[in-house]
N, C-alpha and C positions, 0 to 999 in steps of 0.2 A: 504494499500500500504506500509506503514511504517512497519507493522508487517511482511509482506512478505519479505522486504529487510533485516530486522533484522534476520528472520529465515534463509534466504539464506546466510547471513554473518556468522551465527552461524554454519550452515552446512559446509560451506567452511573452516571455522576455524578448525572444528573437523576433517574434511577430511585431511587438511594439517598436523595437529597435529598427527593424526593417522599414516600417512605415515612417518613422522619423527620418531615417537616413534617406529614403526615397524623396521625401518632401524637401529636405535640405540639399539633397544632391542635385536638384534642378538648378541651384544657384551656388556656385562655388563660394568658399568662405571669403567674405569681404566683398563679393559682388552682389549687387542688388538686381532684382528683376527689371526688365526693360522699362516698365511703367514707373518704377521707383527711380531709375537712373534718370529718366526724362523729367521727373517732377521738378527738381531744382531749376533746371533750364526753363521749363514751361512756367514755373512760378515767377521767375524773373520777367519773362516775356508778358505774362498777364499783368504783372505790376507795371510794367512799362505801358502796356496798352491802357491800363486803368488811368495812369497819369495823363496820357494823351486825351482820353475821353473827359477827364476832369478839366483839363486845360480848355478843351473845346466847349464844355459847358459854361465855364467862366467867360469865355469869349462871347458866347451866345448871350449871356445875361447882360454883359456890357453893351453888346450890339443892340439888344432890344431896348435898353435904357437910352441909348443914343437915337434910336428910331422914334421912341416916344417924344423925345425932346426936339426933334428936328422940325422946322417950320418950312424950310425951303423945299418945294416939290422936287426939283432936280437932285438936290443932295439926299432927299428922302429915297428917291428911286435907287440911287447908287447904294445907299446904306441897306435897302431892302435886298438888293442883288447880293451884296456881301453876306448879309444874314442868311440868305438862301443857300450860298455856298457853304457857310459854316454848318448849317443844318444837314446838308448832303454829306459833308465830311464826318459829322457826328454819326449819322446813319450808317455809313460805311464802316466806321471804326466799331460800332455796336454789332453790326453784322459779322465782322471779322472775329470779335471777341466771342460771340455766340457759337460760331463754327469751331473755334478753338476749344470752347468748353465741351462741345458735343464730341469732338475728336478725343479729348482727354477722357471724357466719361466713357467713350468706347474702348479706349486703351485700358482703363482700370477695370471695366467690366470684362473685357476679353481676358485680362490677366487673372481675374478672380475666378474664372471658369476653369482654368487649368488645374 
C-alpha cells in the first residue's frame, strides 16, 4: 500500500512539474511573450498619441474661442476653415488610436488563447 501511495505521489508530482514546465517552456527565462514585449513600445506610442490628441483638443478650444470673438466675416471664414482642419486632424488621430487599441486587444486576446 505504501509503494502504491509513493508511486501515485511521484506520478502526480511529475504531472504537475510537466504542466508547469510546458507553460514556462514557451517563454525562455527572461523572455516575455510577444504581446508583453510589445507592451512597453505600444504604451509609449499610445502616450504619444494621447499627447497629440490632447494638444489638438486644446487648439480646438482656442480656435473656437477665437471664432466666437471674431467680428470680421472674412477673418471668421478663415478661422472656421482652420477649425475644420483641426477637427479633421483630431478625427484622424482618434481613429488611429482606436485602431491601435483594437490591434493591441487582438494581440492580447490571441496571446491569452495559447
